N, C-alpha and C positions, 0 to 999 in steps of 0.2 A: 390593450388590444393593438398595440403598435405593429405587431407582426402581421395583422390582417389588413391594416389600413391601406397598404399599397400593393399587396401581393395578389396578382391576377391568378397565378397558378393555384395558390391555396384556395381562393374563392371558387375557381372552376371545379377543382377536385371535390371540395365540400358540397357544392351545389349539385354536382352530377350525382353524388350519392344520395343526399337527402331528398331530392326531387323525385326519386324513383323508389317507391316503397318496397318493391320486390328486391331491390339491391340493398336498401338500408337495413332490412331485417337481418340477413346473414352477416352483413358488415358489423351491425350493432352487437350481435352475439359474439363474433370473433374478437372484436376489439375491446368492447366494454362489458360483455356478458349481459346485455340488456335486451329487453323486448321493445323495439321502436314503435310498435303499434300503440303504446301508451301515449307517445308524443302526438301521433297523428289523430288519435281520438280527442286529445285536448285541443288541437288545432280546430277540429270540427265544431267545438263549442262556440266559436265565433259566430257561426251561422244561427245560433239561438238568440243572439242579442236583439232586443226590440228595435224597431225603426227609430232613427234619430240618435242612437247611441254613439258615443265617441270612444274610439279604440286607439290605443297607443301600442305599436309594435316596435320594441326596442330591445336589443339591436335587431334590426329586421333582416340582416344578412342579405341573401339573394331573393327575398320575398316568399319564402316557403309558406308562411302563415296566410298569405293572401288566398290560398286555396280554400281556407275555411269560410270565406265570404260567399254568400249565395248571390247569384247574378242580379236578382231583383231587390236585394237587401239595401236599405237606405241607412248607411253608416257614415259617420265622419271618421275615416280611417287614416291615421297618421303613421307612416313608416319612417323610423329614424335610425341612423347608423353613423358612425364616425368615418367609415371607409368609403371613399368615392367609388371604388370598384364595386362594392356591395350595393351602393345606392343606384349605380347604373344598371346592375342586374335586376334590382327591384323594379325600377322603372320599366324595364323590358318585360318583366313578368306581369306587371299591372296592365301593360298594353296587350300582351297575349291573352290574358284572362278577361280583358275589358272591365277592369275594376276601377272605380274612381278612388284614387289614393293620393294623399299628399305626401310626397317623399322629401325628407329634409335631413340635412347634415346636422348631427348633434352628438355631443359627448354625453354619454349616459350618466356621468357624475355631475353634469351641469346642464340639465335639459332646458331648452329655451321656451318653456311653457309655464303658464301661471299655475298657482295652487288650485286644487280641486277642479281639474279640467276634464278628466277622463272617467268613463264608466267601467272600463276594462283595460288592463295592460297585459299583453302577452310578451313573454321573455324566454325565447327558446335558444338553447345552446350558446349562451353568451356570457353568463356570469363567471364561468370558470376561465374565461379569457382575460379577466380583469385583475389588475394588481390589488384593487380594493373593492371587491364586490359589495361589501356592506354599505359603502357610500352610494353605490348605484341603487341599491334597494331603498335606501332612505330617500333618494331623489325621486324615484318612481312613486313611492308612497306619498310624497308631497303633492304630486300631480294628480293623484286619485281623488275622486269625490268620496264623501262619506258613504259607506256601503258598497263601494266599488271593489273590484277584485283584481289581484295580480295572480296570474297563472304562468307556469313555465317549467323549465327543468335546468339542471346543471350537473356537470360531471363532478363526482366527489371521490375522495380517497377512502380506502378501507374495504373495498369490495374484494380485493385479492391482489396477490403480488403482480400478476400479469397486467392488470389494469393500472395499478399504481406506477409500474415501470413505464407504461405508455403515457400516462399523465406527466410523469417527470420528463420524458423525452420531448413531448410537445412544449413543456415549459422551457427546456434548454434552448429550443430553436425560436422562442419568443412568441409562440402561438397561444400558449396558455399562461395563466397566472400560477402562483405557487401551489395551488390545490388546497381544498378544505374538506371538512367532514360534514355528514348529515346534521350533526348537532350544531355545527357552526351555521349552516343554512337556516336552521330553525331560529338561531339567535339573531341572524340578520333580519329576519322577518319580524320577530317580536320586538327587537330594539327599534325598528322603524315604525312601531305603533300599529302593526298589522296583527290580526287574529289568524293564527294558523289553522286553516280548515282541513288541509290534507298535506301530508309529507310522507311520501313512500319512496323506497329505493328499489330500482330494478337493475341489478348488477351495479355498475359504477355510476348510474344516472339517478339523481334524486328528482322526483316530480313533486311540485308544490302548488298549492292554491291557498291564498290568504286574502282576508278582507280588511279594508280600512274601517 
């Protein structure tokens, strides 16, 4: 994720798009052939977590998933990212939404949390940026409690030539990792000791849910 770590322009462009569902939908279709409503629906499941639940949002990016929290909801919500730019934007988003969030700098492959800490981890639009996403999934799984769930999405190869070319272009400029397939995503989850509950592809985006 080195390409994102200090890039304010990349962060602003990405956040501007994903924070506006009306803009994300056509952009998702044009660039990745995907229905972005699936991501926003998954984000809203955060609001169904019972009081006192602990939630890990990694990489949190600009705080997109914070919108899934209900105002009166009592969660221990931890937002983690390696990018100071993204962390700053998450803090601003938490302040705007008036959500109690612990924002912390962390490498997703070496998380500074103990074992069995979280009831839910959300991981949106991040794994495809990593050189070793399997290591990140293993580390997330370590931090989950028994019965806890990991939900999120990642861009994958194999949806079509246009999408694969876009993925390769982002890889060349250092914003994406080398790219992987849906089958590899399933293997990351299974090898991390997670039960795959859902793995579906919408265009070049694979949506997943897995339980420890």
